[in-house]
C-alpha positions in Angstrom: -9.2 8.8 74.7 -9.0 6.4 71.7 -12.4 5.3 70.5 -13.3 1.6 71.1 -13.8 -0.7 68.1 -16.0 -3.8 68.2 -14.8 -6.4 65.7 -17.5 -9.0 64.9 -16.7 -12.4 63.4 -19.6 -14.8 62.6 -18.3 -18.4 62.5 -19.8 -21.7 61.3 -17.6 -24.8 61.0 -14.6 -22.4 60.6 -12.1 -24.4 62.6 -9.7 -24.8 59.7 -9.1 -21.1 59.3 -10.3 -19.4 62.5 -7.0 -19.4 64.4 -5.3 -17.3 61.8 -8.3 -15.0 61.6 -8.5 -14.3 65.4 -4.8 -13.9 65.8 -4.8 -11.2 63.1 -7.3 -9.3 65.3 -5.5 -9.9 68.6 -2.2 -8.7 67.0 -3.6 -5.4 65.8 -1.5 -2.3 66.4 -4.6 -0.6 67.6 -5.3 -2.1 71.0 -8.6 -0.5 72.2 -10.8 -3.2 70.7 -13.2 -5.9 71.7 -13.5 -9.1 69.6 -16.9 -10.7 69.4 -16.8 -14.2 68.1 -20.2 -15.7 67.2 -20.5 -19.5 67.0 -23.5 -20.3 64.8 -24.0 -23.9 66.1 -20.9 -25.3 64.5 -20.5 -29.1 64.4 -16.7 -29.0 64.4 -14.5 -27.6 67.1 -15.1 -23.9 66.2 -16.6 -23.2 69.7 -13.6 -24.8 71.5 -11.2 -22.5 69.5 -13.3 -19.5 70.3 -13.3 -20.4 74.0 -9.6 -20.9 73.9 -9.1 -17.3 72.7 -11.5 -16.0 75.3 -9.4 -17.5 78.0 -6.2 -16.1 76.5 -7.4 -12.5 76.1 -10.1 -10.7 78.1 -11.0 -8.5 75.0 -12.7 -11.6 73.4 -16.4 -12.1 73.9 -18.1 -15.3 73.1 -21.6 -15.5 71.6 -22.7 -19.2 71.4 -26.0 -19.3 69.4 -28.4 -22.1 70.2 -29.9 -22.2 66.7 -28.2 -22.1 63.4 -29.6 -19.2 61.4 -26.9 -18.3 59.0 -24.2 -15.6 58.8 -26.6 -12.6 58.7 -28.4 -13.5 61.9 -25.1 -14.4 63.5 -23.7 -11.0 62.6 -26.7 -9.3 64.2 -26.2 -11.4 67.3 -22.7 -9.9 67.6 -24.0 -6.4 66.9 -26.5 -6.8 69.8 -23.7 -7.2 72.4 -21.1 -4.8 70.9 -20.1 -1.8 73.0 -17.7 0.0 70.7 -17.8 3.4 69.2 -17.1 1.9 65.8 -17.9 -1.5 64.4 -15.8 -3.6 62.0 -16.5 -7.1 60.6 -14.4 -10.0 59.4 -15.3 -13.3 57.8 -14.1 -16.3 59.7 -11.6 -17.4 57.0 -10.1 -14.0 56.2 -7.6 -11.9 58.2 -6.5 -8.3 58.8 -3.3 -6.5 58.0 -1.5 -5.7 61.3 -2.4 -2.0 61.1 -5.9 -2.4 59.6 -8.0 -1.0 62.6 -5.4 1.7 63.3 -5.6 2.8 59.6 -9.4 2.9 59.5 -9.9 4.6 62.9 -7.3 7.2 62.0 -9.2 8.1 58.9 -12.6 8.1 60.6 -11.3 10.4 63.4 -9.4 12.8 61.2 -11.9 13.1 58.4 -15.0 12.9 60.6 -16.8 10.4 58.3 -19.4 7.8 59.2 -17.9 5.0 57.1 -14.4 4.1 55.9 -13.9 1.7 53.0 -10.6 0.0 52.1 -9.3 -2.2 49.3 -8.5 -5.9 49.9 -6.0 -8.5 48.9 -7.6 -11.5 47.2 -5.5 -14.4 48.4 -5.3 -17.5 46.2 -2.7 -19.3 48.3 -1.6 -18.0 51.7 1.2 -20.6 51.8 2.7 -19.6 48.5 1.9 -15.9 48.9 -0.2 -15.7 45.7 -2.5 -12.8 46.0 -4.1 -10.0 43.9 -4.8 -6.4 45.0 -8.4 -5.4 44.4 -8.3 -1.6 44.4 -11.2 0.8 44.8 -12.2 3.3 42.2 -9.4 5.9 42.2 -11.8 8.6 41.1 -13.4 8.5 44.5 -10.4 7.5 46.7 -8.7 9.6 49.4 -11.4 12.2 49.8 -14.6 12.8 51.7 -17.8 11.9 49.9 -20.9 13.5 51.1 -24.0 15.4 50.0 -25.3 15.0 46.5 -22.3 13.0 45.4 -22.9 10.5 48.2 -26.5 10.2 47.2 -25.6 9.6 43.6 -23.1 6.8 44.5 -25.9 4.9 46.2 -26.3 3.4 42.7 -23.5 1.1 43.8 -26.0 -1.1 45.6 -28.1 -1.5 42.5 -25.8 -3.3 40.2 -23.2 -0.6 39.5 -19.8 -1.4 41.2 -18.2 1.7 42.7 -18.6 1.7 46.4 -17.9 -1.6 48.2 -21.0 -3.5 49.3 -19.3 -6.0 51.6 -19.4 -5.7 55.4 -15.7 -6.6 55.7 -12.9 -4.1 54.8 -14.8 -1.2 56.3 -15.3 0.7 59.5 -18.8 1.9 60.5 -19.8 4.5 63.1 -22.0 2.9 65.8 -24.7 5.5 65.3 -25.5 3.9 61.9 -26.9 0.8 63.6 -30.3 2.1 64.3 -33.2 -0.1 65.7 -35.0 -0.2 62.4 -32.2 -2.2 60.6 -33.7 -5.3 59.1 -32.2 -8.8 58.9 -32.3 -10.5 55.5 -31.2 -14.0 56.4 -30.0 -14.5 52.8 -27.5 -17.2 51.8 -26.1 -14.9 49.1 -26.2 -11.1 49.3 -26.6 -10.6 53.1 -23.6 -8.2 53.2 -25.2 -6.0 50.6 -28.6 -6.1 52.3 -27.1 -4.8 55.5 -24.5 -2.4 54.2 -27.1 -0.8 51.9 -29.0 0.2 55.0 -25.9 1.5 56.8 -24.9 3.5 53.7 -28.3 5.1 53.6 -28.0 6.1 57.3 -24.6 7.7 56.8 -23.9 11.3 56.0 -20.4 10.8 54.6 -17.8 8.2 53.8 -14.2 7.9 52.8 -12.6 5.4 50.4 -8.9 4.7 51.2 -6.4 3.3 48.7 -4.6 1.3 51.5 -5.7 -2.4 51.7 -6.5 -3.7 55.2 -8.0 -7.2 54.6 -6.8 -10.4 53.1 -9.8 -12.1 51.5 -9.4 -15.8 51.1 -10.5 -16.7 47.6 -13.0 -19.5 47.6 -15.7 -18.4 45.2 -15.5 -21.4 42.9 -17.5 -24.6 43.4 -18.1 -27.8 41.6 -21.7 -27.9 42.9 -24.9 -26.4 41.6 -25.9 -23.4 43.7 -29.8 -23.3 44.0 -29.7 -20.6 46.7 -28.0 -18.1 44.4 -31.0 -17.3 42.3 -33.6 -17.5 45.1 -31.5 -15.1 47.2 -31.0 -12.8 44.2 -34.7 -12.5 43.7 -35.3 -11.6 47.4 -32.5 -9.1 47.2 -34.0 -7.6 44.0 -37.3 -7.0 45.7 -35.6 -5.4 48.6 -33.7 -3.1 46.2 -36.7 -2.1 44.3 -38.7 -1.3 47.5 -35.7 0.8 48.7 -35.4 2.6 45.4 -39.1 3.4 45.2 -39.2 4.6 48.9 -36.3 7.0 48.1 -37.6 8.0 44.6 -34.3 6.7 43.3 -35.7 6.0 39.9 -32.4 5.4 38.1 -31.8 2.3 40.2 -34.7 0.5 38.8 -33.1 -0.2 35.4 -29.7 -1.2 36.8 -31.5 -3.6 39.2 -33.5 -5.2 36.4 -30.3 -5.6 34.4 -28.7 -7.3 37.4 -31.6 -9.6 37.9 -31.4 -10.6 34.2 -27.7 -11.3 34.7 -28.5 -13.5 37.8 -31.1 -15.5 35.8 -28.5 -15.9 33.0 -26.0 -17.2 35.5 -28.5 -19.7 36.9 -29.1 -21.0 33.3 -25.4 -21.3 32.8 -25.2 -23.4 35.9 -27.9 -25.8 34.7 -26.1 -26.2 31.3 -22.7 -26.7 33.1 -23.7 -29.2 35.8 -26.5 -31.0 34.0 -25.5 -31.0 30.3 -27.3 -34.2 29.4 -30.7 -33.0 30.7 -31.6 -30.4 28.1 -35.4 -31.0 28.1 -35.6 -31.1 31.9 -33.4 -28.0 32.2 -35.6 -26.1 29.8 -38.7 -27.2 31.7 -37.2 -25.9 34.9 -36.3 -22.6 33.3 -39.8 -22.2 31.9 -41.1 -22.8 35.4 -38.6 -20.4 36.9 -39.6 -17.7 34.3 -43.2 -17.9 35.4 -42.2 -16.2 38.7 -44.0 -12.8 38.9 -40.7 -11.2 39.8 -39.7 -11.3 36.1 -42.7 -9.2 35.0 -40.3 -6.3 35.4 -38.5 -7.4 32.2 -41.5 -6.4 30.0 -40.7 -2.7 30.3 -37.0 -3.1 29.4 -36.9 -5.9 26.8 -36.5 -3.4 24.0 -33.8 -1.4 25.9 -30.5 -1.1 24.0 -28.7 -3.1 26.7 -30.6 -6.2 25.6 -30.2 -5.7 21.9 -27.1 -7.9 21.3 -28.9 -11.2 20.9 -27.0 -12.8 23.8 -28.3 -14.8 26.6 -29.6 -11.8 28.5 -31.6 -10.8 25.5 -33.6 -14.1 25.7 -33.8 -14.0 29.5 -35.7 -10.7 29.4 -37.9 -12.0 26.6 -38.5 -15.1 28.8 -37.4 -17.3 25.9 -36.2 -20.3 27.9 -35.1 -22.5 25.0 -33.0 -19.9 23.2 -31.4 -18.7 26.5 -30.5 -22.3 27.4 -29.1 -23.2 24.0 -26.8 -20.2 24.2 -25.6 -21.3 27.7 -25.1 -24.9 26.4 -23.0 -23.5 23.5 -20.9 -21.5 25.9 -20.1 -24.7 27.8 -19.0 -26.6 24.7 -16.7 -23.8 23.6 -12.9 -24.2 24.3 -13.1 -21.3 26.7 -16.1 -22.8 28.5 -14.4 -26.2 28.8 -11.3 -24.6 30.3 -13.5 -22.7 32.7 -15.4 -25.7 33.8 -12.4 -28.0 34.5 -10.5 -25.1 36.1 -13.4 -24.6 38.6 -13.5 -28.4 39.4 -9.7 -28.5 39.9 -9.8 -25.4 42.1 -12.7 -26.8 44.1 -10.8 -30.0 44.7 -7.8 -28.1 45.9 -9.8 -25.9 48.2 -11.5 -28.9 49.7 -8.6 -31.2 50.2 -5.5 -29.1 50.2 -4.9 -26.2 52.6 -3.6 -23.5 50.3 
C-alpha cells in the first residue's frame, strides 16, 4: 500500500495566494495524502477559503487556532494532528509542481532515506512566467548521504550553504518528529531551527536535482526589519548550544561569521532607511554591540576572514562608528542607490500589483 503523506500549510492572512497553493496540492498525481491547513487567526478571509476546500475534498483537515502565535507554532499545530507516514510542508503563497509528492515519495521509498530534499523555482512573476531555478549542490545530488558524510554536512546549519535548511521542498519521515522537538517561535529562521533538529534525528538523506516547489519571491521590503537581528541572535545561541552538545567544534567559527554578517546587515538597514540620523544610528549600534552575545567576537577578531577592513572587520571589533560609515558609503555608491530604489519599486509592485 502506498504510504500516506501529510502536507501541512500554515496560513496567516494568505487569502490572496491560498487558492493557488491548495489547488496545487489537491491536483497532485500522488493521491494518498491529507492536507492540513492551519489558520493562524487571520483577519482576512483565509479561514473561509480553507473551509471551502474542506467541503470540496475530504482529504482536507482544518486547524483553526484561537491565538496568533506565528508560523512556527502554526506548523507544530499541524504536526500534532498529522497521521501520515511522511510529512511535507508548503508556505501559503507557494505551490507544488503536479508530481512533487510522487517524486519525493518515490525517492524515499526506493532509496530508503529519512529525508528527501529538492530544488525550487524562484518565481518573480507567475503571470509572466518569470522564474529562476535554484539548484542544489551537484556534488551531493542523486545519491544517498549517510554516515560520516552526513555528519560533516551538518555544517550547512551553521552558516555554510550546502544542504537546504527550509521546511518546504522536502519530505520527512514521520519518525523524525520525536516528542523532544522544540518550538522556536522565531520571526526569521524558524525553518532552520526545526529542520536542524530533524536533520540531526535522521540517519540518511537524498538530494534530488528535480525541482518540486515554486517559491514566490517576496524577500524585498521597503521597511526596516527589527526582528531580523533579534531572531538571528536567538538562532545563534541555539546553534552554539547544539554545536557544543554534539562536540561539533568547527561549527562555532562559521556561526560567529554568520552572526557578524547579520549584525552588518542590520547596520546596512539603519544606513539605508534612516540615512539622515547618523548620530542616533551610531548610538543604537553601540547599544546593540553591548549585548553579551557579541562577546564571541573577541576570539575571532584576528581571524583572516576579518582582515579585509570591510564592515565585518569593524563589527567583530565592535567599532560602531567605522562599521556605520562603511554602510553609509555603500548606500551612497551608484550600486547602492540602484539597489535601494530597486527594492522600493519591487516592494510597491508586490504590495499593489499581483505579479
